[in-house]
C-alpha positions in Angstrom: 106.7 136.4 141.6 108.3 134.8 138.8 106.5 133.6 135.6 104.9 130.0 136.2 105.5 130.3 140.0 102.2 129.3 141.9 101.4 131.7 145.0 100.9 130.2 148.0 96.7 129.8 148.8 95.7 130.9 151.7 92.4 129.8 153.7 90.5 128.8 150.6 87.2 128.1 151.4 84.2 125.2 150.3 81.2 124.9 151.5 80.9 121.2 150.7 81.7 117.9 152.7 82.5 115.6 150.7 86.4 117.7 150.0 87.2 116.6 146.9 88.4 120.0 146.2 89.7 120.7 149.3 91.7 117.1 148.8 93.0 118.6 145.6 93.7 121.9 146.6 95.3 120.7 150.0 97.7 117.9 147.6 98.9 120.7 145.0 99.7 123.7 147.8 100.1 121.5 150.9 101.2 125.0 153.0 97.3 125.8 151.8 94.9 125.7 155.1 91.5 124.6 153.9 88.3 125.8 155.6 85.1 123.4 154.6 81.5 124.4 156.0 79.0 121.4 155.8 75.6 121.9 157.4 75.6 117.9 158.1 77.5 116.3 160.7 77.0 113.0 159.4 78.4 113.9 156.1 81.3 114.8 158.1 81.9 112.0 159.8 81.6 109.9 156.7 84.0 111.5 154.9 86.1 111.8 157.8 86.1 107.8 158.8 85.9 106.6 154.8 87.4 108.8 152.1 90.5 108.7 153.9 91.3 111.9 154.9 95.3 111.9 156.4 95.4 112.3 160.1 97.3 115.8 160.5 95.4 117.4 156.8 95.1 120.8 156.9 91.7 121.0 156.1 89.1 121.9 158.7 85.7 121.6 159.0 82.8 123.3 160.7 79.5 121.5 160.6 76.9 124.6 160.6 75.1 126.2 157.5 77.4 128.7 155.6 75.5 132.1 156.2 75.5 131.2 159.3 79.6 130.5 159.4 80.0 133.3 157.3 78.1 135.8 159.5 79.9 135.1 162.4 83.5 134.6 160.9 86.2 137.8 162.9 88.1 138.9 159.7 87.0 140.2 156.6 89.4 139.4 153.7 90.7 135.9 154.6 89.6 134.1 151.9 92.1 133.7 148.2 88.9 131.3 147.0 85.5 130.3 148.2 84.2 127.5 146.4 80.3 127.1 147.0 78.6 123.9 146.2 75.3 123.7 148.3 72.3 121.9 146.8 69.1 120.8 148.5 67.6 118.2 145.3 67.1 120.2 142.8 67.9 123.8 144.3 69.9 125.9 146.2 68.3 126.9 150.0 67.2 130.4 149.0 68.9 132.0 152.0 72.2 131.5 150.1 70.8 133.3 147.3 69.9 136.5 148.2 72.1 140.0 148.5 72.7 139.9 152.1 74.8 136.2 151.2 76.9 137.6 148.8 78.1 141.1 150.7 79.1 138.3 153.5 81.2 136.4 150.5 82.6 139.6 149.2 83.3 140.4 152.7 85.0 137.2 153.3 87.3 137.5 150.2 90.5 139.0 150.4 90.4 141.9 147.5 91.4 139.8 144.8 90.0 136.8 145.8 88.0 134.5 143.8 84.5 133.2 143.9 83.7 129.9 142.0 80.2 128.4 142.7 78.4 124.7 141.4 75.1 125.6 139.2 72.6 123.8 138.5 71.6 122.1 135.1 69.4 120.0 133.3 70.8 117.2 132.0 68.3 116.7 129.5 68.8 120.6 127.5 72.2 120.8 128.3 71.9 123.8 130.1 69.8 125.8 132.6 66.5 126.7 130.5 64.6 124.6 128.2 65.0 125.1 124.5 62.2 127.3 122.9 59.2 125.0 121.3 59.1 127.7 118.1 55.3 127.8 119.6 
């Protein structure tokens, strides 16, 4: 591949239903196939109905739990990258923080694949742990 040439993305996976990143990927890499896993079918319905997802989109939505989705993948190594963005109020669902889930993510990625994850941070302190008080 020539320097500066964009490599086509194959099957990025996101487990967040509002489709901001998947829509960007589809616009930037029109040949990409994008899978989104969103546990709540009502979120998916609202996004498709009100946020302008075009007919003929390459974005495929699966309404199920991310761990269940990964456990049931037929093929290993099919995703160039996975973006995780799953929150329950101010926490990540426990079953998405285990070693077993990490193994499922690794199995789903291509050998040179990338895992990206949104993390919870504190607005008050600007990082995940409060500063020590010196006491």
